[in-house]
PDB file as gemmi writes it, atoms N, CA and C in Angstrom:
CRYST1    1.000    1.000    1.000  90.00  90.00  90.00 P 1                      
ATOM      1  N   GLU A   1       6.541  10.623 -17.610  1.00  0.00           N  
ATOM      2  CA  GLU A   1       7.106  10.481 -16.587  1.00  0.00           C  
ATOM      3  C   GLU A   1       6.078   9.760 -15.291  1.00  0.00           C  
ATOM      4  N   VAL A   2       6.441   8.163 -14.797  1.00  0.00           N  
ATOM      5  CA  VAL A   2       4.920   8.796 -14.080  1.00  0.00           C  
ATOM      6  C   VAL A   2       5.321   8.929 -12.243  1.00  0.00           C  
ATOM      7  N   GLN A   3       4.481  10.109 -12.286  1.00  0.00           N  
ATOM      8  CA  GLN A   3       4.929  10.306 -10.387  1.00  0.00           C  
ATOM      9  C   GLN A   3       4.270   9.969  -9.639  1.00  0.00           C  
ATOM     10  N   PHE A   4       4.742   9.909  -7.906  1.00  0.00           N  
ATOM     11  CA  PHE A   4       3.431   9.747  -7.244  1.00  0.00           C  
ATOM     12  C   PHE A   4       4.334  10.778  -6.416  1.00  0.00           C  
ATOM     13  N   VAL A   5       4.174  11.560  -5.661  1.00  0.00           N  
ATOM     14  CA  VAL A   5       4.143  12.588  -4.596  1.00  0.00           C  
ATOM     15  C   VAL A   5       3.426  12.471  -3.298  1.00  0.00           C  
ATOM     16  N   GLU A   6       3.195  11.980  -2.502  1.00  0.00           N  
ATOM     17  CA  GLU A   6       2.929  12.092  -1.215  1.00  0.00           C  
ATOM     18  C   GLU A   6       3.395  13.063  -0.413  1.00  0.00           C  
ATOM     19  N   SER A   7       2.528  13.587   0.560  1.00  0.00           N  
ATOM     20  CA  SER A   7       3.549  14.612   1.628  1.00  0.00           C  
ATOM     21  C   SER A   7       1.798  14.311   3.104  1.00  0.00           C  
ATOM     22  N   GLY A   8       2.053  15.244   3.663  1.00  0.00           N  
ATOM     23  CA  GLY A   8       1.043  15.419   4.919  1.00  0.00           C  
ATOM     24  C   GLY A   8       1.606  14.705   5.668  1.00  0.00           C  
ATOM     25  N   GLY A   9       2.485  13.781   6.070  1.00  0.00           N  
ATOM     26  CA  GLY A   9       2.761  13.324   7.204  1.00  0.00           C  
ATOM     27  C   GLY A   9       3.517  14.078   8.103  1.00  0.00           C  
ATOM     28  N   GLY A  10       3.797  13.455   9.712  1.00  0.00           N  
ATOM     29  CA  GLY A  10       4.382  13.984  10.455  1.00  0.00           C  
ATOM     30  C   GLY A  10       3.468  13.247  11.781  1.00  0.00           C  
ATOM     31  N   MET A  11       4.357  13.841  13.098  1.00  0.00           N  
ATOM     32  CA  MET A  11       4.476  13.081  14.348  1.00  0.00           C  
ATOM     33  C   MET A  11       2.884  14.361  14.688  1.00  0.00           C  
ATOM     34  N   VAL A  12       2.389  12.791  15.191  1.00  0.00           N  
ATOM     35  CA  VAL A  12       1.053  13.672  15.732  1.00  0.00           C  
ATOM     36  C   VAL A  12       0.499  12.745  17.523  1.00  0.00           C  
ATOM     37  N   GLN A  13      -0.174  13.404  18.694  1.00  0.00           N  
ATOM     38  CA  GLN A  13      -0.516  12.795  18.844  1.00  0.00           C  
ATOM     39  C   GLN A  13      -1.471  11.950  18.794  1.00  0.00           C  
ATOM     40  N   PRO A  14      -1.476  10.373  19.937  1.00  0.00           N  
ATOM     41  CA  PRO A  14      -3.305   9.598  19.831  1.00  0.00           C  
ATOM     42  C   PRO A  14      -4.222  10.461  19.929  1.00  0.00           C  
ATOM     43  N   GLY A  15      -5.226  10.048  18.982  1.00  0.00           N  
ATOM     44  CA  GLY A  15      -6.181  11.492  19.110  1.00  0.00           C  
ATOM     45  C   GLY A  15      -6.020  11.959  18.026  1.00  0.00           C  
ATOM     46  N   GLY A  16      -5.357  12.632  16.895  1.00  0.00           N  
ATOM     47  CA  GLY A  16      -4.892  13.443  16.335  1.00  0.00           C  
ATOM     48  C   GLY A  16      -5.515  13.195  14.955  1.00  0.00           C  
ATOM     49  N   SER A  17      -5.493  14.006  14.333  1.00  0.00           N  
ATOM     50  CA  SER A  17      -5.354  14.061  12.940  1.00  0.00           C  
ATOM     51  C   SER A  17      -4.363  14.719  11.843  1.00  0.00           C  
ATOM     52  N   LEU A  18      -4.541  13.887  10.658  1.00  0.00           N  
ATOM     53  CA  LEU A  18      -3.560  14.102   9.677  1.00  0.00           C  
ATOM     54  C   LEU A  18      -4.876  13.665   7.934  1.00  0.00           C  
ATOM     55  N   ARG A  19      -4.095  14.692   7.406  1.00  0.00           N  
ATOM     56  CA  ARG A  19      -4.591  14.550   6.001  1.00  0.00           C  
ATOM     57  C   ARG A  19      -3.365  14.754   5.050  1.00  0.00           C  
ATOM     58  N   LEU A  20      -3.587  13.228   4.253  1.00  0.00           N  
ATOM     59  CA  LEU A  20      -2.327  12.493   3.467  1.00  0.00           C  
ATOM     60  C   LEU A  20      -2.590  13.138   1.891  1.00  0.00           C  
ATOM     61  N   PRO A  21      -2.208  14.427   1.233  1.00  0.00           N  
ATOM     62  CA  PRO A  21      -2.454  14.237  -0.160  1.00  0.00           C  
ATOM     63  C   PRO A  21      -1.474  13.609  -0.984  1.00  0.00           C  
ATOM     64  N   CYS A  22      -1.994  13.279  -1.824  1.00  0.00           N  
ATOM     65  CA  CYS A  22      -0.570  12.572  -3.067  1.00  0.00           C  
ATOM     66  C   CYS A  22      -0.815  12.845  -4.273  1.00  0.00           C  
ATOM     67  N   ALA A  23      -0.388  13.742  -4.949  1.00  0.00           N  
ATOM     68  CA  ALA A  23      -0.507  14.726  -6.104  1.00  0.00           C  
ATOM     69  C   ALA A  23       0.596  13.343  -7.620  1.00  0.00           C  
ATOM     70  N   VAL A  24      -0.332  13.065  -8.159  1.00  0.00           N  
ATOM     71  CA  VAL A  24      -0.302  12.094  -9.062  1.00  0.00           C  
ATOM     72  C   VAL A  24       0.389  12.811 -10.333  1.00  0.00           C  
ATOM     73  N   SER A  25       1.410  12.363 -11.972  1.00  0.00           N  
ATOM     74  CA  SER A  25       0.799  12.887 -12.492  1.00  0.00           C  
ATOM     75  C   SER A  25       1.867  11.952 -13.339  1.00  0.00           C  
ATOM     76  N   GLY A  26       1.705  12.072 -15.088  1.00  0.00           N  
ATOM     77  CA  GLY A  26       2.384  11.372 -15.699  1.00  0.00           C  
ATOM     78  C   GLY A  26       1.702  10.239 -16.301  1.00  0.00           C  
ATOM     79  N   LEU A  27       0.059   9.960 -16.129  1.00  0.00           N  
ATOM     80  CA  LEU A  27      -0.677   9.011 -16.410  1.00  0.00           C  
ATOM     81  C   LEU A  27      -2.458   9.648 -16.506  1.00  0.00           C  
ATOM     82  N   SER A  28      -3.439   8.755 -17.053  1.00  0.00           N  
ATOM     83  CA  SER A  28      -5.037   9.526 -17.010  1.00  0.00           C  
ATOM     84  C   SER A  28      -5.206   8.805 -15.738  1.00  0.00           C  
ATOM     85  N   PHE A  29      -4.999   9.946 -14.698  1.00  0.00           N  
ATOM     86  CA  PHE A  29      -5.426   9.730 -12.826  1.00  0.00           C  
ATOM     87  C   PHE A  29      -6.924   9.028 -12.899  1.00  0.00           C  
ATOM     88  N   GLY A  30      -7.556   9.846 -14.193  1.00  0.00           N  
ATOM     89  CA  GLY A  30      -8.928   9.608 -13.887  1.00  0.00           C  
ATOM     90  C   GLY A  30      -9.373   8.176 -14.295  1.00  0.00           C  
ATOM     91  N   VAL A  31      -8.876   7.696 -14.497  1.00  0.00           N  
ATOM     92  CA  VAL A  31      -9.430   6.167 -15.649  1.00  0.00           C  
ATOM     93  C   VAL A  31      -8.633   5.166 -14.158  1.00  0.00           C  
ATOM     94  N   TYR A  32      -7.896   5.078 -13.104  1.00  0.00           N  
ATOM     95  CA  TYR A  32      -7.511   3.859 -12.172  1.00  0.00           C  
ATOM     96  C   TYR A  32      -7.952   3.763 -10.802  1.00  0.00           C  
ATOM     97  N   GLU A  33      -8.343   3.120 -10.470  1.00  0.00           N  
ATOM     98  CA  GLU A  33      -8.358   3.077  -8.792  1.00  0.00           C  
ATOM     99  C   GLU A  33      -7.171   3.222  -8.002  1.00  0.00           C  
ATOM    100  N   MET A  34      -7.289   3.872  -7.051  1.00  0.00           N  
ATOM    101  CA  MET A  34      -6.100   4.726  -6.287  1.00  0.00           C  
ATOM    102  C   MET A  34      -6.440   3.552  -5.031  1.00  0.00           C  
ATOM    103  N   SER A  35      -5.107   3.464  -4.105  1.00  0.00           N  
ATOM    104  CA  SER A  35      -4.679   2.959  -2.926  1.00  0.00           C  
ATOM    105  C   SER A  35      -4.602   3.926  -1.993  1.00  0.00           C  
ATOM    106  N   TRP A  36      -4.202   3.398  -1.089  1.00  0.00           N  
ATOM    107  CA  TRP A  36      -3.652   3.903   0.403  1.00  0.00           C  
ATOM    108  C   TRP A  36      -2.685   2.465   0.679  1.00  0.00           C  
ATOM    109  N   VAL A  37      -1.443   3.006   0.898  1.00  0.00           N  
ATOM    110  CA  VAL A  37      -1.060   1.288   1.427  1.00  0.00           C  
ATOM    111  C   VAL A  37       0.050   1.692   2.550  1.00  0.00           C  
ATOM    112  N   ARG A  38       0.178   0.941   3.550  1.00  0.00           N  
ATOM    113  CA  ARG A  38       1.098   2.029   4.615  1.00  0.00           C  
ATOM    114  C   ARG A  38       2.348   0.550   4.850  1.00  0.00           C  
ATOM    115  N   GLN A  39       3.450   0.766   5.502  1.00  0.00           N  
ATOM    116  CA  GLN A  39       3.860  -0.045   6.183  1.00  0.00           C  
ATOM    117  C   GLN A  39       4.880   0.183   7.563  1.00  0.00           C  
ATOM    118  N   ALA A  40       4.448  -0.233   8.503  1.00  0.00           N  
ATOM    119  CA  ALA A  40       5.075  -0.048   9.869  1.00  0.00           C  
ATOM    120  C   ALA A  40       6.587  -0.414  10.061  1.00  0.00           C  
ATOM    121  N   PRO A  41       7.402   0.054  10.643  1.00  0.00           N  
ATOM    122  CA  PRO A  41       8.759  -0.686  11.175  1.00  0.00           C  
ATOM    123  C   PRO A  41       8.745  -1.859  11.141  1.00  0.00           C  
ATOM    124  N   GLY A  42       9.740  -2.772  10.488  1.00  0.00           N  
ATOM    125  CA  GLY A  42       9.715  -4.025  10.934  1.00  0.00           C  
ATOM    126  C   GLY A  42       8.282  -4.735  10.212  1.00  0.00           C  
ATOM    127  N   LYS A  43       7.405  -4.600   9.531  1.00  0.00           N  
ATOM    128  CA  LYS A  43       6.325  -4.984   9.423  1.00  0.00           C  
ATOM    129  C   LYS A  43       6.148  -4.958   7.720  1.00  0.00           C  
ATOM    130  N   GLY A  44       4.873  -5.638   6.813  1.00  0.00           N  
ATOM    131  CA  GLY A  44       5.007  -5.879   5.570  1.00  0.00           C  
ATOM    132  C   GLY A  44       4.042  -4.290   5.470  1.00  0.00           C  
ATOM    133  N   PRO A  45       3.880  -4.563   3.991  1.00  0.00           N  
ATOM    134  CA  PRO A  45       2.852  -3.198   3.123  1.00  0.00           C  
ATOM    135  C   PRO A  45       1.639  -4.514   3.542  1.00  0.00           C  
ATOM    136  N   GLU A  46       0.596  -3.006   4.473  1.00  0.00           N  
ATOM    137  CA  GLU A  46      -0.841  -3.034   4.653  1.00  0.00           C  
ATOM    138  C   GLU A  46      -1.468  -2.266   3.900  1.00  0.00           C  
ATOM    139  N   TRP A  47      -2.203  -3.092   3.128  1.00  0.00           N  
ATOM    140  CA  TRP A  47      -3.606  -2.476   2.146  1.00  0.00           C  
ATOM    141  C   TRP A  47      -4.390  -1.452   3.462  1.00  0.00           C  
ATOM    142  N   VAL A  48      -4.790  -0.087   3.098  1.00  0.00           N  
ATOM    143  CA  VAL A  48      -6.051   0.691   4.168  1.00  0.00           C  
ATOM    144  C   VAL A  48      -6.448   0.782   3.440  1.00  0.00           C  
ATOM    145  N   SER A  49      -6.440   1.558   2.310  1.00  0.00           N  
ATOM    146  CA  SER A  49      -7.652   2.226   1.635  1.00  0.00           C  
ATOM    147  C   SER A  49      -7.779   2.155   0.168  1.00  0.00           C  
ATOM    148  N   GLY A  50      -9.026   2.209  -0.800  1.00  0.00           N  
ATOM    149  CA  GLY A  50      -9.152   2.426  -2.110  1.00  0.00           C  
ATOM    150  C   GLY A  50     -10.176   2.760  -2.287  1.00  0.00           C  
ATOM    151  N   ILE A  51     -10.481   3.755  -3.568  1.00  0.00           N  
ATOM    152  CA  ILE A  51     -11.054   4.577  -4.053  1.00  0.00           C  
ATOM    153  C   ILE A  51     -11.212   4.163  -5.574  1.00  0.00           C  
ATOM    154  N   ASN A  52     -12.700   3.658  -6.139  1.00  0.00           N  
ATOM    155  CA  ASN A  52     -13.305   3.872  -7.819  1.00  0.00           C  
ATOM    156  C   ASN A  52     -12.470   5.405  -8.057  1.00  0.00           C  
ATOM    157  N   PRO A  53     -12.253   4.980  -9.819  1.00  0.00           N  
ATOM    158  CA  PRO A  53     -11.817   5.829 -10.752  1.00  0.00           C  
ATOM    159  C   PRO A  53     -12.670   6.940 -10.680  1.00  0.00           C  
ATOM    160  N   THR A  54     -13.678   7.099 -10.898  1.00  0.00           N  
ATOM    161  CA  THR A  54     -14.669   8.281 -10.263  1.00  0.00           C  
ATOM    162  C   THR A  54     -15.249   8.492  -8.699  1.00  0.00           C  
ATOM    163  N   GLY A  55     -14.346   8.183  -8.049  1.00  0.00           N  
ATOM    164  CA  GLY A  55     -14.299   8.038  -6.722  1.00  0.00           C  
ATOM    165  C   GLY A  55     -15.351   7.834  -5.889  1.00  0.00           C  
ATOM    166  N   SER A  56     -16.555   6.990  -6.672  1.00  0.00           N  
ATOM    167  CA  SER A  56     -18.142   6.890  -5.983  1.00  0.00           C  
ATOM    168  C   SER A  56     -18.091   5.793  -5.245  1.00  0.00           C  
ATOM    169  N   HIS A  57     -17.016   5.040  -5.255  1.00  0.00           N  
ATOM    170  CA  HIS A  57     -16.965   4.159  -4.221  1.00  0.00           C  
ATOM    171  C   HIS A  57     -15.778   4.177  -3.513  1.00  0.00           C  
ATOM    172  N   ALA A  58     -16.038   3.870  -2.273  1.00  0.00           N  
ATOM    173  CA  ALA A  58     -14.484   3.841  -1.137  1.00  0.00           C  
ATOM    174  C   ALA A  58     -14.656   2.667  -0.749  1.00  0.00           C  
ATOM    175  N   TYR A  59     -13.352   2.253   0.197  1.00  0.00           N  
ATOM    176  CA  TYR A  59     -13.058   0.795   0.524  1.00  0.00           C  
ATOM    177  C   TYR A  59     -11.784   1.371   1.609  1.00  0.00           C  
ATOM    178  N   TYR A  60     -12.299   0.173   2.630  1.00  0.00           N  
ATOM    179  CA  TYR A  60     -11.256  -0.093   3.744  1.00  0.00           C  
ATOM    180  C   TYR A  60     -11.129  -1.180   4.398  1.00  0.00           C  
ATOM    181  N   LYS A  61      -9.542  -1.016   5.124  1.00  0.00           N  
ATOM    182  CA  LYS A  61      -9.261  -1.994   5.773  1.00  0.00           C  
ATOM    183  C   LYS A  61     -10.004  -2.022   6.937  1.00  0.00           C  
ATOM    184  N   ASP A  62     -10.898  -3.292   7.408  1.00  0.00           N  
ATOM    185  CA  ASP A  62     -11.452  -3.628   8.710  1.00  0.00           C  
ATOM    186  C   ASP A  62     -11.453  -2.335  10.219  1.00  0.00           C  
ATOM    187  N   GLY A  63     -11.927  -2.231  10.189  1.00  0.00           N  
ATOM    188  CA  GLY A  63     -11.472  -1.466  11.884  1.00  0.00           C  
ATOM    189  C   GLY A  63     -11.097   0.649  11.595  1.00  0.00           C  
ATOM    190  N   MET A  64     -10.876   0.405  10.111  1.00  0.00           N  
ATOM    191  CA  MET A  64     -10.624   2.168   9.688  1.00  0.00           C  
ATOM    192  C   MET A  64     -11.764   2.888   9.213  1.00  0.00           C  
ATOM    193  N   LYS A  65     -12.424   1.898   8.819  1.00  0.00           N  
ATOM    194  CA  LYS A  65     -14.005   3.096   8.385  1.00  0.00           C  
ATOM    195  C   LYS A  65     -14.685   3.775   9.621  1.00  0.00           C  
ATOM    196  N   GLY A  66     -14.406   5.113   9.327  1.00  0.00           N  
ATOM    197  CA  GLY A  66     -15.098   5.772  10.354  1.00  0.00           C  
ATOM    198  C   GLY A  66     -13.944   6.810  11.318  1.00  0.00           C  
ATOM    199  N   ARG A  67     -12.669   5.843  10.777  1.00  0.00           N  
ATOM    200  CA  ARG A  67     -11.645   6.703  11.472  1.00  0.00           C  
ATOM    201  C   ARG A  67     -10.983   7.451  10.025  1.00  0.00           C  
ATOM    202  N   PHE A  68     -10.735   6.778   8.772  1.00  0.00           N  
ATOM    203  CA  PHE A  68     -10.102   7.525   8.017  1.00  0.00           C  
ATOM    204  C   PHE A  68     -11.409   7.472   6.752  1.00  0.00           C  
ATOM    205  N   THR A  69     -10.929   8.429   5.862  1.00  0.00           N  
ATOM    206  CA  THR A  69     -11.009   8.558   4.792  1.00  0.00           C  
ATOM    207  C   THR A  69     -10.527   9.154   3.825  1.00  0.00           C  
ATOM    208  N   ILE A  70     -10.896   8.230   2.144  1.00  0.00           N  
ATOM    209  CA  ILE A  70     -10.245   8.245   1.167  1.00  0.00           C  
ATOM    210  C   ILE A  70     -11.342   9.171   0.285  1.00  0.00           C  
ATOM    211  N   SER A  71     -10.227  10.361  -0.855  1.00  0.00           N  
ATOM    212  CA  SER A  71     -11.370  11.132  -1.569  1.00  0.00           C  
ATOM    213  C   SER A  71      -9.989  11.669  -2.493  1.00  0.00           C  
ATOM    214  N   ARG A  72     -10.682  11.640  -3.767  1.00  0.00           N  
ATOM    215  CA  ARG A  72      -9.896  12.376  -5.072  1.00  0.00           C  
ATOM    216  C   ARG A  72     -10.576  12.949  -5.573  1.00  0.00           C  
ATOM    217  N   ASP A  73      -9.713  13.731  -6.263  1.00  0.00           N  
ATOM    218  CA  ASP A  73      -9.877  15.108  -7.573  1.00  0.00           C  
ATOM    219  C   ASP A  73      -9.161  14.761  -8.555  1.00  0.00           C  
ATOM    220  N   ASN A  74     -10.559  14.833  -9.471  1.00  0.00           N  
ATOM    221  CA  ASN A  74      -9.585  13.751 -10.808  1.00  0.00           C  
ATOM    222  C   ASN A  74      -9.335  15.077 -11.622  1.00  0.00           C  
ATOM    223  N   GLY A  75      -9.501  16.379 -11.831  1.00  0.00           N  
ATOM    224  CA  GLY A  75      -9.677  17.349 -11.950  1.00  0.00           C  
ATOM    225  C   GLY A  75      -8.134  17.945 -11.495  1.00  0.00           C  
ATOM    226  N   GLU A  76      -7.831  17.548 -10.361  1.00  0.00           N  
ATOM    227  CA  GLU A  76      -6.340  17.844  -9.652  1.00  0.00           C  
ATOM    228  C   GLU A  76      -5.498  16.649  -9.815  1.00  0.00           C  
ATOM    229  N   SER A  77      -5.534  15.608  -9.938  1.00  0.00           N  
ATOM    230  CA  SER A  77      -5.069  14.420 -10.096  1.00  0.00           C  
ATOM    231  C   SER A  77      -4.249  14.048  -8.879  1.00  0.00           C  
ATOM    232  N   THR A  78      -4.966  14.031  -7.712  1.00  0.00           N  
ATOM    233  CA  THR A  78      -4.662  13.826  -6.543  1.00  0.00           C  
ATOM    234  C   THR A  78      -6.045  13.124  -5.851  1.00  0.00           C  
ATOM    235  N   VAL A  79      -5.117  12.201  -4.491  1.00  0.00           N  
ATOM    236  CA  VAL A  79      -5.976  11.750  -3.801  1.00  0.00           C  
ATOM    237  C   VAL A  79      -5.648  12.258  -2.792  1.00  0.00           C  
ATOM    238  N   TRP A  80      -7.035  11.797  -1.683  1.00  0.00           N  
ATOM    239  CA  TRP A  80      -6.386  12.093  -0.582  1.00  0.00           C  
ATOM    240  C   TRP A  80      -6.560  11.308   0.988  1.00  0.00           C  
ATOM    241  N   LEU A  81      -5.894  11.330   2.117  1.00  0.00           N  
ATOM    242  CA  LEU A  81      -6.681  10.353   2.832  1.00  0.00           C  
ATOM    243  C   LEU A  81      -6.486  11.212   4.388  1.00  0.00           C  
ATOM    244  N   GLN A  82      -7.503  10.932   4.672  1.00  0.00           N  
ATOM    245  CA  GLN A  82      -8.020  11.998   5.808  1.00  0.00           C  
ATOM    246  C   GLN A  82      -8.267  10.742   7.077  1.00  0.00           C  
ATOM    247  N   MET A  83      -7.137  10.982   7.926  1.00  0.00           N  
ATOM    248  CA  MET A  83      -7.249  10.545   8.746  1.00  0.00           C  
ATOM    249  C   MET A  83      -6.998  11.070  10.211  1.00  0.00           C  
ATOM    250  N   ASN A  84      -7.916  10.031  10.937  1.00  0.00           N  
ATOM    251  CA  ASN A  84      -8.980  10.999  12.610  1.00  0.00           C  
ATOM    252  C   ASN A  84      -8.822   9.804  13.372  1.00  0.00           C  
ATOM    253  N   SER A  85      -8.789   9.926  14.634  1.00  0.00           N  
ATOM    254  CA  SER A  85      -8.620   9.353  15.682  1.00  0.00           C  
ATOM    255  C   SER A  85      -7.453   8.323  16.108  1.00  0.00           C  
ATOM    256  N   LEU A  86      -6.379   8.805  15.109  1.00  0.00           N  
ATOM    257  CA  LEU A  86      -5.061   7.845  14.925  1.00  0.00           C  
ATOM    258  C   LEU A  86      -4.568   7.478  16.462  1.00  0.00           C  
ATOM    259  N   LYS A  87      -4.277   6.092  16.259  1.00  0.00           N  
ATOM    260  CA  LYS A  87      -3.333   5.747  17.032  1.00  0.00           C  
ATOM    261  C   LYS A  87      -1.790   5.283  17.209  1.00  0.00           C  
ATOM    262  N   SER A  88      -1.224   4.616  18.192  1.00  0.00           N  
ATOM    263  CA  SER A  88      -0.025   4.594  18.035  1.00  0.00           C  
ATOM    264  C   SER A  88      -0.072   3.613  16.743  1.00  0.00           C  
ATOM    265  N   GLU A  89      -0.743   2.604  16.488  1.00  0.00           N  
ATOM    266  CA  GLU A  89      -0.616   1.598  15.721  1.00  0.00           C  
ATOM    267  C   GLU A  89      -0.738   1.608  14.157  1.00  0.00           C  
ATOM    268  N   ASP A  90      -1.104   3.329  14.201  1.00  0.00           N  
ATOM    269  CA  ASP A  90      -1.221   3.669  12.608  1.00  0.00           C  
ATOM    270  C   ASP A  90      -0.013   4.418  11.844  1.00  0.00           C  
ATOM    271  N   SER A  91       1.123   4.182  13.191  1.00  0.00           N  
ATOM    272  CA  SER A  91       2.497   4.956  12.717  1.00  0.00           C  
ATOM    273  C   SER A  91       2.659   3.947  11.621  1.00  0.00           C  
ATOM    274  N   GLY A  92       3.948   4.700  10.647  1.00  0.00           N  
ATOM    275  CA  GLY A  92       4.599   3.675   9.399  1.00  0.00           C  
ATOM    276  C   GLY A  92       4.432   5.045   8.530  1.00  0.00           C  
ATOM    277  N   ASP A  93       5.017   4.302   7.354  1.00  0.00           N  
ATOM    278  CA  ASP A  93       4.589   4.908   6.150  1.00  0.00           C  
ATOM    279  C   ASP A  93       3.738   4.482   4.964  1.00  0.00           C  
ATOM    280  N   TYR A  94       3.436   5.663   4.559  1.00  0.00           N  
ATOM    281  CA  TYR A  94       2.035   5.710   4.056  1.00  0.00           C  
ATOM    282  C   TYR A  94       2.271   5.671   2.750  1.00  0.00           C  
ATOM    283  N   TYR A  95       1.999   4.916   1.714  1.00  0.00           N  
ATOM    284  CA  TYR A  95       2.031   5.306   0.270  1.00  0.00           C  
ATOM    285  C   TYR A  95       0.631   5.094  -0.908  1.00  0.00           C  
ATOM    286  N   CYS A  96       0.886   6.002  -1.826  1.00  0.00           N  
ATOM    287  CA  CYS A  96      -0.356   5.770  -2.728  1.00  0.00           C  
ATOM    288  C   CYS A  96       0.105   5.284  -3.894  1.00  0.00           C  
ATOM    289  N   THR A  97      -0.743   4.461  -4.631  1.00  0.00           N  
ATOM    290  CA  THR A  97      -0.160   3.362  -5.395  1.00  0.00           C  
ATOM    291  C   THR A  97      -1.711   3.117  -6.334  1.00  0.00           C  
ATOM    292  N   THR A  98      -1.112   2.524  -7.712  1.00  0.00           N  
ATOM    293  CA  THR A  98      -2.111   2.307  -8.544  1.00  0.00           C  
ATOM    294  C   THR A  98      -1.463   0.956  -9.248  1.00  0.00           C  
ATOM    295  N   THR A  99      -1.948   0.439 -10.143  1.00  0.00           N  
ATOM    296  CA  THR A  99      -1.565  -0.269 -10.933  1.00  0.00           C  
ATOM    297  C   THR A  99      -1.334  -0.400 -12.321  1.00  0.00           C  
ATOM    298  N   VAL A 100      -0.773  -0.109 -13.184  1.00  0.00           N  
ATOM    299  CA  VAL A 100      -1.140   0.830 -14.559  1.00  0.00           C  
ATOM    300  C   VAL A 100      -0.488  -0.840 -15.542  1.00  0.00           C  
ATOM    301  N   ASN A 101      -0.988  -1.796 -16.583  1.00  0.00           N  
ATOM    302  CA  ASN A 101      -0.522  -2.662 -17.133  1.00  0.00           C  
ATOM    303  C   ASN A 101       0.127  -3.302 -16.134  1.00  0.00           C  
ATOM    304  N   SER A 102      -0.231  -4.055 -15.262  1.00  0.00           N  
ATOM    305  CA  SER A 102       0.410  -5.205 -14.257  1.00  0.00           C  
ATOM    306  C   SER A 102       0.730  -4.514 -13.546  1.00  0.00           C  
ATOM    307  N   LEU A 103       1.391  -3.304 -13.474  1.00  0.00           N  
ATOM    308  CA  LEU A 103       2.333  -2.791 -12.786  1.00  0.00           C  
ATOM    309  C   LEU A 103       2.462  -1.841 -12.022  1.00  0.00           C  
ATOM    310  N   PRO A 104       2.336  -1.678 -10.603  1.00  0.00           N  
ATOM    311  CA  PRO A 104       2.503  -1.014  -9.578  1.00  0.00           C  
ATOM    312  C   PRO A 104       3.408   0.157  -9.584  1.00  0.00           C  
ATOM    313  N   TYR A 105       2.485   0.894  -8.911  1.00  0.00           N  
ATOM    314  CA  TYR A 105       3.145   2.391  -9.399  1.00  0.00           C  
ATOM    315  C   TYR A 105       3.074   3.260  -7.562  1.00  0.00           C  
ATOM    316  N   TRP A 106       4.214   3.906  -6.978  1.00  0.00           N  
ATOM    317  CA  TRP A 106       3.698   4.479  -6.150  1.00  0.00           C  
ATOM    318  C   TRP A 106       4.886   5.495  -6.046  1.00  0.00           C  
ATOM    319  N   GLY A 107       4.930   6.090  -4.814  1.00  0.00           N  
ATOM    320  CA  GLY A 107       6.128   7.466  -5.008  1.00  0.00           C  
ATOM    321  C   GLY A 107       6.781   7.073  -3.300  1.00  0.00           C  
ATOM    322  N   GLN A 108       7.419   8.114  -2.883  1.00  0.00           N  
ATOM    323  CA  GLN A 108       8.330   8.023  -1.651  1.00  0.00           C  
ATOM    324  C   GLN A 108       7.764   7.258  -0.536  1.00  0.00           C  
ATOM    325  N   GLY A 109       6.444   7.545  -0.471  1.00  0.00           N  
ATOM    326  CA  GLY A 109       6.149   8.030   0.977  1.00  0.00           C  
ATOM    327  C   GLY A 109       6.013   8.760   2.159  1.00  0.00           C  
ATOM    328  N   THR A 110       5.393   9.429   3.060  1.00  0.00           N  
ATOM    329  CA  THR A 110       5.490   9.686   3.966  1.00  0.00           C  
ATOM    330  C   THR A 110       5.317   9.297   5.213  1.00  0.00           C  
ATOM    331  N   GLN A 111       5.676   9.875   6.251  1.00  0.00           N  
ATOM    332  CA  GLN A 111       5.717   9.629   7.238  1.00  0.00           C  
ATOM    333  C   GLN A 111       4.806   9.333   8.190  1.00  0.00           C  
ATOM    334  N   VAL A 112       4.262   8.874   8.902  1.00  0.00           N  
ATOM    335  CA  VAL A 112       2.958   9.279   9.863  1.00  0.00           C  
ATOM    336  C   VAL A 112       3.803   8.881  11.405  1.00  0.00           C  
ATOM    337  N   ASN A 113       3.812   9.741  12.618  1.00  0.00           N  
ATOM    338  CA  ASN A 113       4.177   8.838  13.444  1.00  0.00           C  
ATOM    339  C   ASN A 113       3.386   9.396  14.871  1.00  0.00           C  
ATOM    340  N   VAL A 114       2.289   8.284  15.412  1.00  0.00           N  
ATOM    341  CA  VAL A 114       1.774   8.754  16.108  1.00  0.00           C  
ATOM    342  C   VAL A 114       1.668   8.375  17.996  1.00  0.00           C  
ATOM    343  N   SER A 115       2.706   9.410  18.609  1.00  0.00           N  
ATOM    344  CA  SER A 115       3.207   9.302  19.497  1.00  0.00           C  
ATOM    345  C   SER A 115       3.127  10.340  20.758  1.00  0.00           C  
ATOM    346  N   SER A 116       2.667  10.024  21.954  1.00  0.00           N  
ATOM    347  CA  SER A 116       2.478  10.842  22.912  1.00  0.00           C  
ATOM    348  C   SER A 116       3.839  11.413  23.833  1.00  0.00           C  
TER     349      SER A 116                                                      
END                                                                             
């Protein structure tokens, strides 16, 4: 069974930081590109960042490079999203995801609330 378990969310003040881990099991983690997607209340999903299978290339939505850093450890089957200088508009549910045989997989998500 493929499982994605996101964690690390919570409430943080503007300008603060959070690090979101996503532990993956049930698939050959090291062969898949991984992404983080978020969904703000009342809005559709928004791609945030992606990383290639080896971790040598990372990709970010415009405006997030420099604040967010994606990384992975294939030995631990885990991908992280380090978020710094958080803004209120970064609030939402964050999911890690990948596609296997054209099917998307993601976990239950972790909630981030940036508020003073």
